[in-house]
N, C-alpha and C positions, 0 to 999 in steps of 0.2 A: 329616612327621616329628615337627615340635613340638605339631602339633595332635594327633595320636595318644598323646601323653605321657601328659597323664593319664590314661589310659585303661590303657593298661602298667604305669606304675608301682601305680593301685589293682587292677591284675588281679597283681602279684607282692605284693601286701600281703596280698590275698586268697588267695592262694596258703599262703604264707609258713605264714599262721594257721591254715589248714585242716591242713598237714600238721604243726603241730607241738599243733593241737588233737587231730587224730587219732590220733596217736603219741601222747599221754599218754592218751586214752583207752583204746586196742590192742587195741579188738576190731576184727580188720578186715574181719570179716564182714558187720557193721553201718554203720562207718564208716571206710571204707579212706582212706590218706593218696594225695595226690596223684603220688606218683612211686612208690607203690607199683600205681596204677591204670595210669601211663605205660609199669612194666617189662611187665606183664599187657596191657597192651593190643599191645605187642611180641612177647611171645610169642603172640599169637592173631591177629597180625596176618593172617597168610595168608586162614586158613578168614573171617575176619572182613570182609576185601576183595574177595576172588576168590568167594565164594560169596556171603554173606548182604547185603553190600554194593548186590552185583546184584541181588537179588531184592528188595531195598526199592527201589532206584531206579527200574527196573522199573514197579515201584504206584504209584510218587509220579510218575514220568512222564504215565502212562495218565490218572491221578488228575487230576493239572496240568493237562492238556491239554482232559479233560473239562470241569473247571472252568470254566476261562477260559471257552471256547467258549458252556457254557452260561450265565455274567457276561455275557460280552457280550451276549447273544442277548435275556436279560432286563432287560441297564439298556438295550437299544436301546428295545424295546416300553418301555418305560415312561417311559423320554424323549419316546417318539412319544405317547402318547396317557396322559393321568391316569389317566381308569378303571382301567386296565390297572396302572400305581403303584399304585393302592388296592386292587387286588384280589390284586398280589403281595406287595405287601411286606410284609403282615402274616402272610405264611406263611411268608418270609423269614425274618423275626423269630422266629415261633415253630420252625421247624428249631434252631436256637440256644440254645434249651431244654429241648430233649432231653437229657439224659444220654447222652452217648454211649453207657456201658459198659451202660447199660438197653437199647438198639439193636443193639448189637453181634454179642450171641449172636445174637438175629432173624435175622441176613445170613449168621450162618453157619449157622441151618437151613435157611437160602433156598440158598445156595451152596457150602454146605459149606467149607473150607478153601481153595479155589481163590484166585484173585487178586482176585476181584470183592465178594468181601466186604470186603476190607482198599479196594480203591478207594469204595466205595459211604462207607465210615468216613471218608476221607478227604476224598471229597469234600464232603458235611456241613460236617464244620470249617473246610472252605477256600475255597468259592463266596460264601460271605454276608460276609464284610468286603472280596471283590474287585468283586461286583456293587454294592456300595453305595460304593463308591471311586467306580469307573468311573462310576455314574450321576451320583455327586456332576460327575465330570466331563464330561458332556455338558451339565448345567445351568450350569456355571461360565462360558459363552459373554455376554463382558459386551453389556447391551442395543444399545449405538452401532455396535460389531460386525456386530450382527446387523441394526442399523437400517440399513447401508450396504450389506449384502449384500443387502437387500432393492431398498435404491433402487435397486440397479444390475443390477435384473434377475435376479435369483438364484434359483432352483428351490431345492426344499425336498433334491433329491438332490446342487447347488454345495453348498450352506449345510452340510450333513453331511458332505459330502466334502474341503471345501475351508478349512470352519470350524470345525466341531465337531472332527473328527477330530483334528486338529492339537492344538485347544485338550486336548483329552481325551487326548493320550499322555503327558504327564509323572501322569499320573494313573492311568493305564494301567500306565508303568512301577513306580509307586509299590506301587500294587496287586500285581505283581509277585513283588516284592522284599518283599513282605509275606505271600504267597502259597507261595512257599519254605519257609520253617522251616514253618508250619502243613499243608500236602501232607506232609512228613515225618514229622512229630508223627501226622498222623491216620492215616500208613503204620503208624509204627512200635505206634500204641496197637491198629490191625486186628491187626497179628502178634499181640502181646501176649496178646491176647483169645482168638485163635486160628488157627494157624497151624505150618507144619512148614519152612519157615526165614523166614532175615529180619531185622536185627538188633535187631527187638520179642522176637522168637522164642526169639533166641537169649541177648536178655538177663535172661527169664524162666528161663531151662534153669538159665543160671547161677544167677541166686534160689532156683531148688528144690536147689541144690549145697552154698547157703551161701559163693558164690564174688561177697565184696562186688567186687571190682576188676573181679572180669567181667563183673558187672552194667553198670559204669561204663562198662566200655573202649567198648560198642556206640556209649553216648552220647559221647566223646571224637570217634569219627570221625565223629557224625553233624555235630558241631559242627565238625569240619573242612571236610567239606564243604558243608553252609549258607554257612559263610560265603567259600569261595570261588566257592561259585555267584552270592550276593551281589552279590558285589566286581565278578564276570565283567558282570552287569547293568547296575552301576552303571558300568563301565566303556563299553558302548553305547548306554545310555541317554547319557553323557557327549557320546559321539561324532556322537549322532543329533537330539539335541534341543537344537543350537547354539542356536537362537534365544531357549532360556530363560534362558542366562547373558547375554541383551545387556540 
């Protein structure tokens, strides 16, 4: 509890500052105060949680699964062959320089308002940091450990399974915790630009109605979901990677 005290105190200070400033400005459609946002969220909780949240989580899960598989495969190939790394790495970096708002409409033209236009947006945002992090994990093997395995006659497969995978697991969990916010952000951006359901779509709809608190309400739900998922992953990591703490 003590280690979280500074963050809790800072959050309360920011909350109070926002509340006072927003009430002073008194333009709720532009800058709603936190208590008004919470009140609006409570009013909209049923449609947000039972309908739009499910749509967003469905797309996020599909996008995260594809991103992780793609990232792991690319990272392994980059670790196996330096030429493959030199060929793939610039493409991966270039994919992050393309503004999402310029290519998302193209995906909508290709796939319409189906889930796949949103999935592609989320994947593009998510897979880059995950790929780089896992690739870094595969390269983090200590030279003395590698030499020890080779001196014991270990094959490349043995080295990969028994040395590289365990050494990369902390990087994988870090990537996973990083990917959760990215994939949900990517999903909501895709929904904002073109969808007929989801938290991003709902936020955009509230904006057209000049409902400032309604725009922020999905953000509260997204923040809560992300915090709980990341916390759960951290607990799983602590249980599985016991040797890291030793």
